[in-house]
C-alpha positions as protocol buffer text, in pm:
chain_id: "A"
residue {
  index: 1
  type: MET
  ca { x: 1750 y: 1779 z: 5444 }
}
residue {
  index: 2
  type: VAL
  ca { x: 1769 y: 1901 z: 5804 }
}
residue {
  index: 3
  type: SER
  ca { x: 1509 y: 1755 z: 6039 }
}
residue {
  index: 4
  type: HIS
  ca { x: 1345 y: 1903 z: 6346 }
}
residue {
  index: 5
  type: SER
  ca { x: 1553 y: 1687 z: 6579 }
}
residue {
  index: 6
  type: ASP
  ca { x: 1874 y: 1803 z: 6409 }
}
residue {
  index: 7
  type: LEU
  ca { x: 1780 y: 2159 z: 6507 }
}
residue {
  index: 8
  type: GLY
  ca { x: 1630 y: 2085 z: 6847 }
}
residue {
  index: 9
  type: PRO
  ca { x: 1797 y: 2181 z: 7174 }
}
residue {
  index: 10
  type: VAL
  ca { x: 2043 y: 1960 z: 7357 }
}
residue {
  index: 11
  type: ILE
  ca { x: 2116 y: 1918 z: 7726 }
}
residue {
  index: 12
  type: VAL
  ca { x: 2483 y: 1865 z: 7813 }
}
residue {
  index: 13
  type: THR
  ca { x: 2587 y: 1774 z: 8165 }
}
residue {
  index: 14
  type: GLY
  ca { x: 2935 y: 1883 z: 8269 }
}
residue {
  index: 15
  type: GLY
  ca { x: 2950 y: 2135 z: 7988 }
}
residue {
  index: 16
  type: SER
  ca { x: 3183 y: 2409 z: 8109 }
}
residue {
  index: 17
  type: ARG
  ca { x: 3521 y: 2248 z: 8029 }
}
residue {
  index: 18
  type: GLY
  ca { x: 3697 y: 1981 z: 7828 }
}
residue {
  index: 19
  type: ILE
  ca { x: 3489 y: 1751 z: 7609 }
}
residue {
  index: 20
  type: GLY
  ca { x: 3165 y: 1899 z: 7742 }
}
residue {
  index: 21
  type: ALA
  ca { x: 3257 y: 2254 z: 7643 }
}
residue {
  index: 22
  type: ALA
  ca { x: 3387 y: 2142 z: 7303 }
}
residue {
  index: 23
  type: THR
  ca { x: 3055 y: 1969 z: 7242 }
}
residue {
  index: 24
  type: VAL
  ca { x: 2856 y: 2274 z: 7347 }
}
residue {
  index: 25
  type: ARG
  ca { x: 3051 y: 2485 z: 7099 }
}
residue {
  index: 26
  type: ALA
  ca { x: 3009 y: 2228 z: 6821 }
}
residue {
  index: 27
  type: LEU
  ca { x: 2634 y: 2201 z: 6876 }
}
residue {
  index: 28
  type: VAL
  ca { x: 2583 y: 2577 z: 6872 }
}
residue {
  index: 29
  type: ALA
  ca { x: 2787 y: 2598 z: 6550 }
}
residue {
  index: 30
  type: LEU
  ca { x: 2534 y: 2356 z: 6399 }
}
residue {
  index: 31
  type: GLY
  ca { x: 2245 y: 2576 z: 6507 }
}
residue {
  index: 32
  type: ARG
  ca { x: 2132 y: 2373 z: 6807 }
}
residue {
  index: 33
  type: PRO
  ca { x: 2057 y: 2557 z: 7134 }
}
residue {
  index: 34
  type: VAL
  ca { x: 2222 y: 2408 z: 7443 }
}
residue {
  index: 35
  type: VAL
  ca { x: 2151 y: 2402 z: 7815 }
}
residue {
  index: 36
  type: PHE
  ca { x: 2449 y: 2276 z: 8009 }
}
residue {
  index: 37
  type: SER
  ca { x: 2521 y: 2203 z: 8373 }
}
residue {
  index: 38
  type: TYR
  ca { x: 2848 y: 2257 z: 8555 }
}
residue {
  index: 39
  type: ALA
  ca { x: 2964 y: 2175 z: 8904 }
}
residue {
  index: 40
  type: SER
  ca { x: 3182 y: 2460 z: 9025 }
}
residue {
  index: 41
  type: ASN
  ca { x: 3381 y: 2663 z: 8771 }
}
residue {
  index: 42
  type: ASP
  ca { x: 3177 y: 2982 z: 8739 }
}
residue {
  index: 43
  type: ALA
  ca { x: 3443 y: 3157 z: 8532 }
}
residue {
  index: 44
  type: ALA
  ca { x: 3459 y: 2882 z: 8270 }
}
residue {
  index: 45
  type: ALA
  ca { x: 3080 y: 2861 z: 8244 }
}
residue {
  index: 46
  type: THR
  ca { x: 3043 y: 3238 z: 8212 }
}
residue {
  index: 47
  type: ALA
  ca { x: 3314 y: 3259 z: 7947 }
}
residue {
  index: 48
  type: LEU
  ca { x: 3148 y: 2984 z: 7744 }
}
residue {
  index: 49
  type: CYS
  ca { x: 2807 y: 3153 z: 7761 }
}
residue {
  index: 50
  type: ASP
  ca { x: 2952 y: 3494 z: 7677 }
}
residue {
  index: 51
  type: GLY
  ca { x: 3131 y: 3351 z: 7377 }
}
residue {
  index: 52
  type: LEU
  ca { x: 2828 y: 3171 z: 7235 }
}
residue {
  index: 53
  type: GLY
  ca { x: 2550 y: 3419 z: 7307 }
}
residue {
  index: 54
  type: ARG
  ca { x: 2179 y: 3361 z: 7329 }
}
residue {
  index: 55
  type: GLN
  ca { x: 2183 y: 3000 z: 7213 }
}
residue {
  index: 56
  type: VAL
  ca { x: 2329 y: 2878 z: 7544 }
}
residue {
  index: 57
  type: ARG
  ca { x: 2210 y: 2863 z: 7903 }
}
residue {
  index: 58
  type: ALA
  ca { x: 2408 y: 2733 z: 8203 }
}
residue {
  index: 59
  type: LEU
  ca { x: 2290 y: 2578 z: 8528 }
}
residue {
  index: 60
  type: LYS
  ca { x: 2522 y: 2534 z: 8825 }
}
residue {
  index: 61
  type: ALA
  ca { x: 2424 y: 2197 z: 8967 }
}
residue {
  index: 62
  type: ASP
  ca { x: 2572 y: 1869 z: 9090 }
}
residue {
  index: 63
  type: ALA
  ca { x: 2523 y: 1593 z: 8833 }
}
residue {
  index: 64
  type: GLY
  ca { x: 2463 y: 1344 z: 9114 }
}
residue {
  index: 65
  type: ASP
  ca { x: 2182 y: 1548 z: 9271 }
}
residue {
  index: 66
  type: PRO
  ca { x: 1848 y: 1377 z: 9195 }
}
residue {
  index: 67
  type: ALA
  ca { x: 1688 y: 1719 z: 9135 }
}
residue {
  index: 68
  type: THR
  ca { x: 1935 y: 1826 z: 8865 }
}
residue {
  index: 69
  type: PRO
  ca { x: 1793 y: 1644 z: 8559 }
}
residue {
  index: 70
  type: ALA
  ca { x: 1442 y: 1787 z: 8602 }
}
residue {
  index: 71
  type: ARG
  ca { x: 1587 y: 2135 z: 8648 }
}
residue {
  index: 72
  type: LEU
  ca { x: 1785 y: 2102 z: 8326 }
}
residue {
  index: 73
  type: PHE
  ca { x: 1492 y: 1976 z: 8122 }
}
residue {
  index: 74
  type: ASP
  ca { x: 1264 y: 2244 z: 8267 }
}
residue {
  index: 75
  type: LEU
  ca { x: 1515 y: 2519 z: 8184 }
}
residue {
  index: 76
  type: CYS
  ca { x: 1556 y: 2388 z: 7831 }
}
residue {
  index: 77
  type: ALA
  ca { x: 1180 y: 2380 z: 7769 }
}
residue {
  index: 78
  type: THR
  ca { x: 1134 y: 2728 z: 7914 }
}
residue {
  index: 79
  type: GLU
  ca { x: 1424 y: 2899 z: 7738 }
}
residue {
  index: 80
  type: PHE
  ca { x: 1411 y: 2713 z: 7405 }
}
residue {
  index: 81
  type: SER
  ca { x: 1183 y: 2411 z: 7352 }
}
residue {
  index: 82
  type: PRO
  ca { x: 1173 y: 2053 z: 7480 }
}
residue {
  index: 83
  type: ALA
  ca { x: 1510 y: 1882 z: 7443 }
}
residue {
  index: 84
  type: THR
  ca { x: 1564 y: 1644 z: 7153 }
}
residue {
  index: 85
  type: GLY
  ca { x: 1919 y: 1555 z: 7256 }
}
residue {
  index: 86
  type: LEU
  ca { x: 2104 y: 1463 z: 7574 }
}
residue {
  index: 87
  type: PHE
  ca { x: 2478 y: 1429 z: 7623 }
}
residue {
  index: 88
  type: ALA
  ca { x: 2529 y: 1281 z: 7971 }
}
residue {
  index: 89
  type: ASN
  ca { x: 2891 y: 1383 z: 7995 }
}
residue {
  index: 90
  type: ALA
  ca { x: 2954 y: 1486 z: 8357 }
}
residue {
  index: 91
  type: GLY
  ca { x: 3205 y: 1260 z: 8526 }
}
residue {
  index: 92
  type: ILE
  ca { x: 3511 y: 1239 z: 8747 }
}
residue {
  index: 93
  type: THR
  ca { x: 3800 y: 995 z: 8776 }
}
residue {
  index: 94
  type: GLY
  ca { x: 3852 y: 1028 z: 9148 }
}
residue {
  index: 95
  type: PRO
  ca { x: 4213 y: 1021 z: 9268 }
}
residue {
  index: 96
  type: ALA
  ca { x: 4459 y: 792 z: 9094 }
}
residue {
  index: 97
  type: SER
  ca { x: 4499 y: 502 z: 9334 }
}
residue {
  index: 98
  type: LYS
  ca { x: 4563 y: 131 z: 9361 }
}
residue {
  index: 99
  type: ILE
  ca { x: 4255 y: -49 z: 9485 }
}
residue {
  index: 100
  type: THR
  ca { x: 4420 y: -130 z: 9819 }
}
residue {
  index: 101
  type: ASP
  ca { x: 4460 y: 241 z: 9893 }
}
residue {
  index: 102
  type: LEU
  ca { x: 4129 y: 375 z: 9762 }
}
residue {
  index: 103
  type: ALA
  ca { x: 3911 y: 547 z: 10020 }
}
residue {
  index: 104
  type: LEU
  ca { x: 3547 y: 444 z: 10033 }
}
residue {
  index: 105
  type: ASP
  ca { x: 3432 y: 805 z: 10010 }
}
residue {
  index: 106
  type: ASP
  ca { x: 3626 y: 849 z: 9685 }
}
residue {
  index: 107
  type: LEU
  ca { x: 3469 y: 534 z: 9541 }
}
residue {
  index: 108
  type: ARG
  ca { x: 3122 y: 652 z: 9637 }
}
residue {
  index: 109
  type: ARG
  ca { x: 3175 y: 994 z: 9479 }
}
residue {
  index: 110
  type: VAL
  ca { x: 3284 y: 838 z: 9150 }
}
residue {
  index: 111
  type: ILE
  ca { x: 2980 y: 609 z: 9144 }
}
residue {
  index: 112
  type: GLU
  ca { x: 2742 y: 890 z: 9240 }
}
residue {
  index: 113
  type: THR
  ca { x: 2865 y: 1113 z: 8959 }
}
residue {
  index: 114
  type: ASN
  ca { x: 2957 y: 871 z: 8681 }
}
residue {
  index: 115
  type: LEU
  ca { x: 2685 y: 611 z: 8725 }
}
residue {
  index: 116
  type: ILE
  ca { x: 2398 y: 747 z: 8931 }
}
residue {
  index: 117
  type: GLY
  ca { x: 2421 y: 1094 z: 8779 }
}
residue {
  index: 118
  type: VAL
  ca { x: 2415 y: 955 z: 8424 }
}
residue {
  index: 119
  type: PHE
  ca { x: 2135 y: 714 z: 8512 }
}
residue {
  index: 120
  type: LEU
  ca { x: 1921 y: 995 z: 8652 }
}
residue {
  index: 121
  type: SER
  ca { x: 1980 y: 1212 z: 8344 }
}
residue {
  index: 122
  type: ALA
  ca { x: 1887 y: 926 z: 8113 }
}
residue {
  index: 123
  type: GLN
  ca { x: 1583 y: 845 z: 8325 }
}
residue {
  index: 124
  type: GLU
  ca { x: 1455 y: 1201 z: 8294 }
}
residue {
  index: 125
  type: GLY
  ca { x: 1529 y: 1195 z: 7923 }
}
residue {
  index: 126
  type: ALA
  ca { x: 1329 y: 875 z: 7886 }
}
residue {
  index: 127
  type: ARG
  ca { x: 1034 y: 1046 z: 8055 }
}
residue {
  index: 128
  type: ARG
  ca { x: 1048 y: 1366 z: 7853 }
}
residue {
  index: 129
  type: MET
  ca { x: 1201 y: 1302 z: 7512 }
}
residue {
  index: 130
  type: GLY
  ca { x: 1001 y: 1189 z: 7213 }
}
residue {
  index: 131
  type: SER
  ca { x: 1048 y: 996 z: 6892 }
}
residue {
  index: 132
  type: GLY
  ca { x: 1347 y: 1117 z: 6691 }
}
residue {
  index: 133
  type: SER
  ca { x: 1543 y: 1214 z: 7001 }
}
residue {
  index: 134
  type: ALA
  ca { x: 1887 y: 1081 z: 7090 }
}
residue {
  index: 135
  type: MET
  ca { x: 2103 y: 1031 z: 7396 }
}
residue {
  index: 136
  type: VAL
  ca { x: 2480 y: 996 z: 7414 }
}
residue {
  index: 137
  type: LEU
  ca { x: 2637 y: 869 z: 7735 }
}
residue {
  index: 138
  type: MET
  ca { x: 3000 y: 923 z: 7831 }
}
residue {
  index: 139
  type: SER
  ca { x: 3198 y: 602 z: 7864 }
}
residue {
  index: 140
  type: SER
  ca { x: 3576 y: 559 z: 7841 }
}
residue {
  index: 141
  type: ARG
  ca { x: 3831 y: 322 z: 7693 }
}
residue {
  index: 142
  type: ALA
  ca { x: 3907 y: 249 z: 8059 }
}
residue {
  index: 143
  type: ALA
  ca { x: 3594 y: 35 z: 8065 }
}
residue {
  index: 144
  type: GLU
  ca { x: 3773 y: -215 z: 7840 }
}
residue {
  index: 145
  type: LEU
  ca { x: 4131 y: -155 z: 7954 }
}
residue {
  index: 146
  type: GLY
  ca { x: 4042 y: -179 z: 8325 }
}
residue {
  index: 147
  type: GLY
  ca { x: 4243 y: 109 z: 8470 }
}
residue {
  index: 148
  type: GLY
  ca { x: 4471 y: -122 z: 8667 }
}
residue {
  index: 149
  type: GLY
  ca { x: 4714 y: 61 z: 8894 }
}
residue {
  index: 150
  type: GLU
  ca { x: 4548 y: 397 z: 8830 }
}
residue {
  index: 151
  type: TRP
  ca { x: 4170 y: 395 z: 8859 }
}
residue {
  index: 152
  type: VAL
  ca { x: 3990 y: 63 z: 8859 }
}
residue {
  index: 153
  type: HIS
  ca { x: 3707 y: 249 z: 9035 }
}
residue {
  index: 154
  type: TYR
  ca { x: 3667 y: 485 z: 8738 }
}
residue {
  index: 155
  type: ALA
  ca { x: 3690 y: 201 z: 8487 }
}
residue {
  index: 156
  type: ALA
  ca { x: 3422 y: 7 z: 8674 }
}
residue {
  index: 157
  type: SER
  ca { x: 3186 y: 305 z: 8666 }
}
residue {
  index: 158
  type: LYS
  ca { x: 3235 y: 334 z: 8289 }
}
residue {
  index: 159
  type: GLY
  ca { x: 3180 y: -39 z: 8239 }
}
residue {
  index: 160
  type: ALA
  ca { x: 2838 y: 20 z: 8393 }
}
residue {
  index: 161
  type: ILE
  ca { x: 2778 y: 295 z: 8138 }
}
residue {
  index: 162
  type: ASN
  ca { x: 2843 y: 49 z: 7857 }
}
residue {
  index: 163
  type: ALA
  ca { x: 2584 y: -190 z: 7998 }
}
residue {
  index: 164
  type: MET
  ca { x: 2337 y: 95 z: 8047 }
}
residue {
  index: 165
  type: THR
  ca { x: 2384 y: 205 z: 7686 }
}
residue {
  index: 166
  type: LYS
  ca { x: 2295 y: -138 z: 7555 }
}
residue {
  index: 167
  type: GLY
  ca { x: 1997 y: -176 z: 7787 }
}
residue {
  index: 168
  type: LEU
  ca { x: 1853 y: 170 z: 7725 }
}
residue {
  index: 169
  type: ALA
  ca { x: 1886 y: 130 z: 7349 }
}
residue {
  index: 170
  type: ARG
  ca { x: 1670 y: -181 z: 7371 }
}
residue {
  index: 171
  type: GLU
  ca { x: 1421 y: -27 z: 7610 }
}
residue {
  index: 172
  type: LEU
  ca { x: 1382 y: 313 z: 7444 }
}
residue {
  index: 173
  type: GLY
  ca { x: 1417 y: 208 z: 7081 }
}
residue {
  index: 174
  type: PRO
  ca { x: 1044 y: 131 z: 7049 }
}
residue {
  index: 175
  type: LYS
  ca { x: 977 y: 490 z: 7158 }
}
residue {
  index: 176
  type: GLY
  ca { x: 1200 y: 618 z: 6877 }
}
residue {
  index: 177
  type: ILE
  ca { x: 1481 y: 727 z: 7111 }
}
residue {
  index: 178
  type: ARG
  ca { x: 1834 y: 627 z: 7016 }
}
residue {
  index: 179
  type: VAL
  ca { x: 2098 y: 569 z: 7285 }
}
residue {
  index: 180
  type: ASN
  ca { x: 2471 y: 545 z: 7219 }
}
residue {
  index: 181
  type: ALA
  ca { x: 2794 y: 612 z: 7405 }
}
residue {
  index: 182
  type: VAL
  ca { x: 3138 y: 749 z: 7326 }
}
residue {
  index: 183
  type: ALA
  ca { x: 3446 y: 593 z: 7483 }
}
residue {
  index: 184
  type: PRO
  ca { x: 3739 y: 837 z: 7459 }
}
residue {
  index: 185
  type: GLY
  ca { x: 4092 y: 722 z: 7519 }
}
residue {
  index: 186
  type: LEU
  ca { x: 4385 y: 954 z: 7583 }
}
residue {
  index: 187
  type: ILE
  ca { x: 4235 y: 1300 z: 7525 }
}
residue {
  index: 188
  type: ASP
  ca { x: 4403 y: 1631 z: 7603 }
}
residue {
  index: 189
  type: THR
  ca { x: 4182 y: 1762 z: 7886 }
}
residue {
  index: 190
  type: GLU
  ca { x: 4222 y: 1858 z: 8252 }
}
residue {
  index: 191
  type: ILE
  ca { x: 4093 y: 1525 z: 8380 }
}
residue {
  index: 192
  type: HIS
  ca { x: 4438 y: 1367 z: 8409 }
}
residue {
  index: 193
  type: ALA
  ca { x: 4585 y: 1647 z: 8619 }
}
residue {
  index: 194
  type: ALA
  ca { x: 4274 y: 1648 z: 8838 }
}
residue {
  index: 195
  type: ALA
  ca { x: 4346 y: 1285 z: 8924 }
}
residue {
  index: 196
  type: GLY
  ca { x: 4704 y: 1368 z: 9019 }
}
residue {
  index: 197
  type: LEU
  ca { x: 4852 y: 1236 z: 8691 }
}
residue {
  index: 198
  type: GLY
  ca { x: 4964 y: 1556 z: 8519 }
}
residue {
  index: 199
  type: ASP
  ca { x: 5228 y: 1376 z: 8310 }
}
residue {
  index: 200
  type: ARG
  ca { x: 5004 y: 1083 z: 8211 }
}
residue {
  index: 201
  type: LEU
  ca { x: 4947 y: 1187 z: 7850 }
}
residue {
  index: 202
  type: ALA
  ca { x: 5319 y: 1222 z: 7782 }
}
residue {
  index: 203
  type: GLN
  ca { x: 5389 y: 884 z: 7940 }
}
residue {
  index: 204
  type: LYS
  ca { x: 5109 y: 701 z: 7755 }
}
residue {
  index: 205
  type: ARG
  ca { x: 5150 y: 858 z: 7409 }
}
residue {
  index: 206
  type: GLY
  ca { x: 5361 y: 565 z: 7292 }
}
residue {
  index: 207
  type: ASP
  ca { x: 5072 y: 326 z: 7364 }
}
residue {
  index: 208
  type: VAL
  ca { x: 4856 y: 484 z: 7092 }
}
residue {
  index: 209
  type: PRO
  ca { x: 4891 y: 322 z: 6748 }
}
residue {
  index: 210
  type: LEU
  ca { x: 4815 y: 654 z: 6578 }
}
residue {
  index: 211
  type: GLY
  ca { x: 5103 y: 805 z: 6773 }
}
residue {
  index: 212
  type: ARG
  ca { x: 4930 y: 1108 z: 6920 }
}
residue {
  index: 213
  type: ILE
  ca { x: 4690 y: 1229 z: 7188 }
}
residue {
  index: 214
  type: GLY
  ca { x: 4333 y: 1308 z: 7086 }
}
residue {
  index: 215
  type: THR
  ca { x: 4152 y: 1638 z: 7127 }
}
residue {
  index: 216
  type: ALA
  ca { x: 3824 y: 1734 z: 7289 }
}
residue {
  index: 217
  type: ASP
  ca { x: 3705 y: 1868 z: 6954 }
}
residue {
  index: 218
  type: GLU
  ca { x: 3754 y: 1526 z: 6795 }
}
residue {
  index: 219
  type: VAL
  ca { x: 3531 y: 1366 z: 7058 }
}
residue {
  index: 220
  type: ALA
  ca { x: 3275 y: 1645 z: 7014 }
}
residue {
  index: 221
  type: GLU
  ca { x: 3253 y: 1570 z: 6641 }
}
residue {
  index: 222
  type: THR
  ca { x: 3147 y: 1214 z: 6716 }
}
residue {
  index: 223
  type: VAL
  ca { x: 2898 y: 1323 z: 6981 }
}
residue {
  index: 224
  type: THR
  ca { x: 2728 y: 1574 z: 6752 }
}
residue {
  index: 225
  type: TRP
  ca { x: 2704 y: 1310 z: 6480 }
}
residue {
  index: 226
  type: LEU
  ca { x: 2542 y: 1060 z: 6715 }
}
residue {
  index: 227
  type: LEU
  ca { x: 2294 y: 1325 z: 6829 }
}
residue {
  index: 228
  type: SER
  ca { x: 2196 y: 1402 z: 6470 }
}
residue {
  index: 229
  type: ASP
  ca { x: 1977 y: 1225 z: 6217 }
}
residue {
  index: 230
  type: ARG
  ca { x: 2291 y: 1142 z: 6020 }
}
residue {
  index: 231
  type: ALA
  ca { x: 2320 y: 858 z: 6272 }
}
residue {
  index: 232
  type: ALA
  ca { x: 1951 y: 770 z: 6247 }
}
residue {
  index: 233
  type: TYR
  ca { x: 2009 y: 392 z: 6241 }
}
residue {
  index: 234
  type: VAL
  ca { x: 2284 y: 385 z: 6503 }
}
residue {
  index: 235
  type: SER
  ca { x: 2174 y: 280 z: 6851 }
}
residue {
  index: 236
  type: GLY
  ca { x: 2316 y: 65 z: 7129 }
}
residue {
  index: 237
  type: THR
  ca { x: 2671 y: 136 z: 7010 }
}
residue {
  index: 238
  type: ILE
  ca { x: 2979 y: 235 z: 7209 }
}
residue {
  index: 239
  type: VAL
  ca { x: 3207 y: 433 z: 6979 }
}
residue {
  index: 240
  type: ASP
  ca { x: 3575 y: 404 z: 7073 }
}
residue {
  index: 241
  type: ILE
  ca { x: 3770 y: 727 z: 7020 }
}
residue {
  index: 242
  type: GLY
  ca { x: 4115 y: 612 z: 7119 }
}
residue {
  index: 243
  type: GLY
  ca { x: 4345 y: 618 z: 6818 }
}
residue {
  index: 244
  type: GLY
  ca { x: 4348 y: 237 z: 6809 }
}
residue {
  index: 245
  type: ARG
  ca { x: 4455 y: 193 z: 7172 }
}
């Protein structure tokens, strides 16, 4: 039996590329309308909307802007109906760097996007979403592995997401809102090249017990499950999607 929340609209931050775009496509395939935000890539956002039709709306907005969450929830309510799902996905690694070389501005940008941006999205969701709704936050295996020599700053921001997931699940559970997180490992997306580590996946493949790199679609499958009533008794959980690494 399909419930109302399984059909209700979902807000996805950072939805134009990678895991975000894969999740948008997966949600629409399940019959759920989606409003997604994106930071800069107009072409990718337009292509995604054109390919999925009337069930999708896009908003160009910075995830770290305090005004963005309200704009997303307003757009969702106006175009579809009040959101019953939130995937707080938008995030950046910042440049690959040892801690001794990391610029303060780069650290601040990572924290503003990965921590403050997610916090603000979850805060707005807590204000607007009702019983039966669900949130999924974007963590990373880096939160446990630490990111030493590459991006301790990124790993630290994702460690905060893990703590937020646990705390929000406890705080919002009595309101009937579930909160979980996904923690992808080595996934084939543009994020590695954006950090200046274009060959990272090839170099790290041997570290994965399953012997391969994951896909954005595989992460999206877990996100859509967590946002559905099939995961109705799952809350406060960080789901590792790392092939055993």
